[in-house]
MIVEXLUM-457134 format. One line per 8 residues: number of its first residue (from 1); their letters; for each residue x, y, z of N, C-alpha, C. Coordinates in Angstrom, 1 decimal, decimal comma, always signed. Layout:
residues N
NUM> a> X Y Z X Y Z X Y Z ~ ... .
This chain:
residues 64
1> xxxxxxxx> +20,8 +9,0 +5,3 +20,5 +7,8 +6,0 +21,8 +7,1 +6,3 ~ +22,0 +6,7 +7,5 +23,2 +6,0 +7,9 +22,9 +4,5 +8,0 ~ +24,0 +3,8 +8,2 +23,8 +2,3 +8,4 +22,9 +1,9 +9,5 ~ +22,9 +2,8 +10,5 +22,1 +2,5 +11,7 +20,7 +2,8 +11,5 ~ +20,3 +3,8 +10,7 +18,9 +4,1 +10,5 +18,3 +3,5 +9,3 ~ +19,1 +2,8 +8,4 +18,6 +2,2 +7,2 +17,6 +1,1 +7,5 ~ +17,8 +0,2 +8,4 +16,8 -0,9 +8,7 +15,5 -0,3 +9,2 ~ +15,6 +0,8 +10,0 +14,4 +1,4 +10,5 +13,6 +2,0 +9,4 .
9> xxxxxxxx> +14,2 +2,7 +8,4 +13,6 +3,3 +7,3 +12,9 +2,3 +6,4 ~ +13,5 +1,1 +6,2 +12,9 +0,1 +5,4 +11,7 -0,5 +6,1 ~ +11,8 -0,7 +7,4 +10,6 -1,2 +8,1 +9,4 -0,2 +8,1 ~ +9,8 +1,1 +8,2 +8,7 +2,1 +8,1 +8,1 +2,2 +6,8 ~ +8,9 +2,0 +5,7 +8,3 +2,1 +4,4 +7,5 +0,8 +4,1 ~ +7,9 -0,3 +4,6 +7,1 -1,6 +4,4 +5,8 -1,5 +5,2 ~ +5,9 -0,9 +6,4 +4,7 -0,8 +7,2 +3,7 +0,2 +6,6 ~ +4,2 +1,3 +6,0 +3,3 +2,2 +5,3 +2,7 +1,5 +4,1 .
17> xxxxxxxx> +3,4 +0,8 +3,3 +2,9 +0,1 +2,2 +1,8 -0,9 +2,6 ~ +2,1 -1,6 +3,7 +1,1 -2,6 +4,1 -0,1 -2,0 +4,6 ~ +0,0 -0,8 +5,3 -1,2 -0,1 +5,8 -2,0 +0,4 +4,6 ~ -1,4 +1,0 +3,6 -2,1 +1,5 +2,5 -2,8 +0,3 +1,8 ~ -2,1 -0,8 +1,6 -2,6 -2,0 +0,9 -3,9 -2,5 +1,7 ~ -3,8 -2,6 +3,0 -4,9 -3,1 +3,8 -6,1 -2,2 +3,6 ~ -5,9 -0,9 +3,7 -7,1 +0,0 +3,6 -7,7 -0,1 +2,2 ~ -6,9 -0,1 +1,1 -7,4 -0,1 -0,2 -8,0 -1,4 -0,5 .
25> xxxxxxxx> -7,5 -2,5 +0,0 -8,1 -3,9 -0,3 -9,4 -4,0 +0,4 ~ -9,5 -3,4 +1,6 -10,8 -3,5 +2,4 -11,8 -2,6 +1,6 ~ -11,4 -1,4 +1,2 -12,3 -0,6 +0,4 -12,8 -1,3 -0,8 ~ -11,9 -2,0 -1,5 -12,3 -2,7 -2,7 -13,4 -3,8 -2,4 ~ -13,2 -4,5 -1,3 -14,1 -5,6 -0,9 -15,5 -5,0 -0,5 ~ -15,4 -3,8 +0,1 -16,7 -3,2 +0,5 -17,5 -2,7 -0,7 ~ -16,8 -2,2 -1,7 -17,5 -1,6 -2,8 -17,9 -2,6 -3,9 ~ -17,4 -3,8 -3,9 -17,8 -4,8 -5,0 -19,1 -5,5 -4,5 .
33> xxxxxxxx> -19,8 -6,0 -5,5 -21,1 -6,7 -5,2 -20,9 -8,2 -5,0 ~ -20,0 -8,8 -5,7 -19,8 -10,2 -5,4 -18,4 -10,5 -5,0 ~ -18,2 -11,4 -4,1 -16,8 -11,7 -3,7 -16,5 -13,1 -4,1 ~ -15,7 -13,3 -5,1 -15,2 -14,6 -5,5 -13,7 -14,5 -5,7 ~ -13,1 -15,6 -6,0 -11,7 -15,7 -6,0 -11,0 -14,7 -7,0 ~ -11,6 -14,5 -8,2 -11,0 -13,6 -9,2 -11,1 -12,1 -8,7 ~ -12,2 -11,8 -8,0 -12,4 -10,4 -7,5 -11,4 -10,2 -6,4 ~ -11,1 -11,2 -5,6 -10,1 -11,0 -4,5 -8,7 -10,8 -5,1 .
41> xxxxxxxx> -8,4 -11,5 -6,1 -7,0 -11,4 -6,8 -6,9 -10,0 -7,4 ~ -7,9 -9,6 -8,2 -7,9 -8,3 -8,8 -7,8 -7,2 -7,8 ~ -8,6 -7,3 -6,7 -8,6 -6,3 -5,7 -7,3 -6,2 -5,0 ~ -6,6 -7,4 -4,7 -5,3 -7,4 -4,0 -4,3 -6,7 -4,9 ~ -4,3 -7,0 -6,2 -3,3 -6,4 -7,1 -3,6 -4,9 -7,3 ~ -4,8 -4,5 -7,4 -5,1 -3,1 -7,5 -4,8 -2,3 -6,2 ~ -5,0 -2,9 -5,1 -4,6 -2,3 -3,8 -3,1 -2,2 -3,7 ~ -2,3 -3,2 -4,2 -0,9 -3,1 -4,2 -0,4 -1,9 -5,1 .
49> xxxxxxxx> -0,9 -1,8 -6,3 -0,6 -0,7 -7,2 -0,9 +0,6 -6,5 ~ -2,1 +0,7 -5,9 -2,6 +1,9 -5,2 -1,7 +2,3 -4,1 ~ -1,2 +1,3 -3,3 -0,4 +1,5 -2,2 +1,0 +2,1 -2,6 ~ +1,5 +1,5 -3,7 +2,8 +2,0 -4,2 +2,7 +3,5 -4,7 ~ +1,6 +3,8 -5,4 +1,3 +5,1 -5,9 +1,1 +6,1 -4,7 ~ +0,3 +5,7 -3,7 +0,1 +6,5 -2,5 +1,4 +6,9 -1,8 ~ +2,2 +5,9 -1,6 +3,5 +6,1 -1,0 +4,4 +7,0 -1,8 ~ +4,4 +6,8 -3,1 +5,2 +7,7 -4,0 +4,7 +9,1 -4,0 .
57> xxxxxxxx> +3,4 +9,3 -4,0 +2,8 +10,6 -3,9 +3,0 +11,3 -2,6 ~ +3,0 +10,6 -1,5 +3,3 +11,1 -0,2 +4,7 +11,6 -0,1 ~ +5,6 +10,8 -0,7 +7,0 +11,1 -0,6 +7,3 +12,3 -1,5 ~ +6,6 +12,4 -2,7 +6,8 +13,6 -3,6 +6,3 +14,9 -2,9 ~ +5,3 +14,8 -2,2 +4,8 +16,0 -1,5 +5,7 +16,4 -0,4 ~ +6,2 +15,4 +0,4 +7,0 +15,7 +1,5 +8,5 +15,8 +1,2 ~ +8,9 +15,7 +0,0 +10,3 +15,7 -0,4 +10,9 +17,1 -0,2 ~ +12,1 +17,2 +0,4 +12,8 +18,5 +0,6 +14,2 +18,4 +0,2 .
């Protein structure tokens, strides 16, 4: 990675994390029975952890 491509790589990584988070948070909201503040907080945190793990897993599979 060069100085020129580093900002692009960071933006792509952040975009991928955000996409994973959005999908997982939406899935959480669809699957729960009640939607209150605590459920939203727990869902957002679980989706964040899942997004980081999904990105790490995808990088591990594609690592060369």
